[in-house]
C-alpha positions as CSV (number, residue, x, y, z in Angstrom):
1,M,-0.1,0.1,-0.2
2,Y,2.8,2.5,1.0
3,L,4.2,2.2,-2.6
4,I,0.9,2.5,-4.4
5,V,1.1,6.0,-2.4
6,Y,4.0,6.8,-2.8
7,A,3.8,6.2,-7.0
8,V,0.5,8.3,-7.0
9,I,2.4,11.2,-5.1
10,N,6.1,11.5,-7.1
11,K,5.1,10.1,-10.7
12,K,2.2,8.8,-12.2
13,E,4.4,6.3,-14.4
14,S,5.7,4.5,-11.7
15,F,1.8,4.4,-10.6
16,G,1.1,2.0,-14.0
17,I,4.5,0.1,-13.3
18,S,3.5,-0.9,-10.0
19,L,0.3,-2.0,-10.7
20,L,1.9,-4.3,-13.2
21,G,4.0,-5.6,-9.9
22,F,0.7,-6.8,-8.9
23,Y,-1.3,-7.9,-12.1
24,I,1.4,-10.5,-13.1
25,P,1.9,-12.4,-10.0
26,H,-1.7,-12.9,-9.3
27,I,-1.8,-14.3,-13.1
28,L,1.0,-16.5,-12.7
29,F,0.3,-17.6,-9.3
30,S,-3.5,-18.3,-11.0
31,I,-1.5,-20.8,-13.5
32,G,0.6,-22.2,-11.7
33,L,-1.5,-23.3,-8.7
34,Q,-3.8,-24.7,-11.5
35,I,-0.5,-26.9,-12.4
36,F,0.6,-27.9,-9.1
37,L,-3.3,-29.4,-8.2
38,I,-3.3,-31.2,-11.7
39,I,0.2,-32.6,-10.8
40,N,-0.4,-33.3,-7.1
41,Q,-3.7,-35.2,-8.6
42,I,-1.7,-37.2,-11.1
43,F,1.1,-38.2,-9.4
44,F,0.7,-37.9,-5.2
45,T,-2.8,-39.2,-4.8
46,D,-3.1,-43.0,-3.8
47,H,-5.9,-43.9,-6.1
48,D,-6.8,-47.4,-4.5
49,K,-7.1,-45.6,-1.1
50,N,-10.1,-43.9,-2.7
51,E,-11.8,-46.7,-4.2
52,P,-15.0,-47.1,-2.3
53,K,-15.7,-50.1,-0.2
54,S,-18.8,-51.6,0.0
55,L,-21.1,-51.3,3.4
56,L,-21.0,-55.0,3.9
57,E,-17.2,-54.6,3.9
58,I,-17.0,-51.6,6.1
59,E,-19.8,-52.9,8.5
60,K,-18.7,-56.5,8.1
61,I,-22.5,-57.2,7.5
62,E,-24.0,-60.8,7.4
63,L,-26.8,-61.4,5.7
64,V,-29.1,-64.0,7.2
65,S,-32.5,-64.7,5.0
66,N,-35.2,-65.7,6.9
67,P,-38.2,-65.5,4.6
68,I,-40.9,-66.1,7.3
69,D,-39.2,-62.7,8.9
70,C,-38.7,-60.7,6.4
71,N,-42.5,-61.2,4.7
72,K,-43.7,-59.3,7.9
73,I,-41.4,-56.3,7.0
74,K,-41.8,-56.6,3.1
75,Y,-44.4,-54.2,2.7
76,G,-45.3,-51.1,5.5
77,T,-44.4,-48.0,6.9
78,F,-41.2,-47.6,8.9
79,V,-39.4,-45.1,10.7
80,N,-35.8,-44.5,10.4
81,G,-34.3,-41.4,12.2
82,I,-35.8,-38.4,10.5
83,D,-36.8,-40.7,7.5
84,T,-40.4,-42.4,7.1
85,I,-40.0,-45.4,4.7
86,I,-43.0,-46.7,3.0
87,R,-43.1,-49.5,0.8
88,Y,-46.0,-50.7,-1.2
89,S,-46.9,-52.9,-4.1
90,E,-49.3,-51.0,-7.1
91,N,-50.2,-52.6,-10.5
92,N,-47.5,-55.5,-10.1
93,K,-45.2,-52.8,-9.4
94,D,-43.1,-52.5,-5.8
95,Y,-42.3,-48.9,-4.5
96,E,-40.4,-47.1,-1.9
97,L,-41.5,-43.5,-0.6
98,I,-39.0,-41.9,1.3
99,K,-40.3,-38.9,3.3
100,T,-37.8,-36.7,5.5
101,I,-38.3,-33.8,7.6
102,G,-37.0,-30.6,5.8
103,F,-36.6,-32.2,2.0
104,E,-38.6,-33.8,-0.8
105,D,-40.6,-36.9,-1.0
106,K,-38.4,-39.4,-3.0
107,L,-40.4,-42.3,-4.6
108,N,-38.4,-45.0,-5.8
109,R,-39.4,-48.4,-7.7
110,I,-37.6,-51.3,-6.3
111,K,-37.1,-54.7,-7.3
112,W,-36.9,-57.6,-4.7
113,L,-34.4,-59.9,-5.4
114,D,-35.2,-62.6,-2.8
115,S,-37.8,-62.3,-0.1
116,C,-35.5,-60.2,2.0
117,S,-33.4,-58.3,-0.5
118,Y,-34.3,-55.1,-3.0
119,V,-32.6,-52.8,-5.2
120,R,-33.8,-49.2,-6.4
121,I,-34.7,-49.0,-9.6
122,I,-35.7,-45.4,-10.3
123,N,-35.8,-42.5,-8.0
124,K,-38.0,-39.4,-9.0
125,V,-38.2,-36.6,-6.5
126,L,-42.2,-35.5,-5.7
């Protein structure tokens, strides 16, 4: 700041030169930072470490299939924290409606893999 005030008071030409002293490093830093981030991503990031793991591996969940117990909870209304999950069947298609407080409702079409497991096929926001 002192240099700018000094340049304005003494010479108008030196003010333009001092402004170049601010713009040139700004431009070089902008370009240099981008190059550094690209090189860092390519050479110094452990890509194997960033691979997503399944929840089954992380939580060490064991799937125990008991069709009698699963049929009791296959359809209905369930509460999980602030979510309300409603699973139902309509026109030979199965759906899951997720209602969360403060968010839009999500309607998912589901396909049952067996009596206890299903996958979501389509996500829609109502």
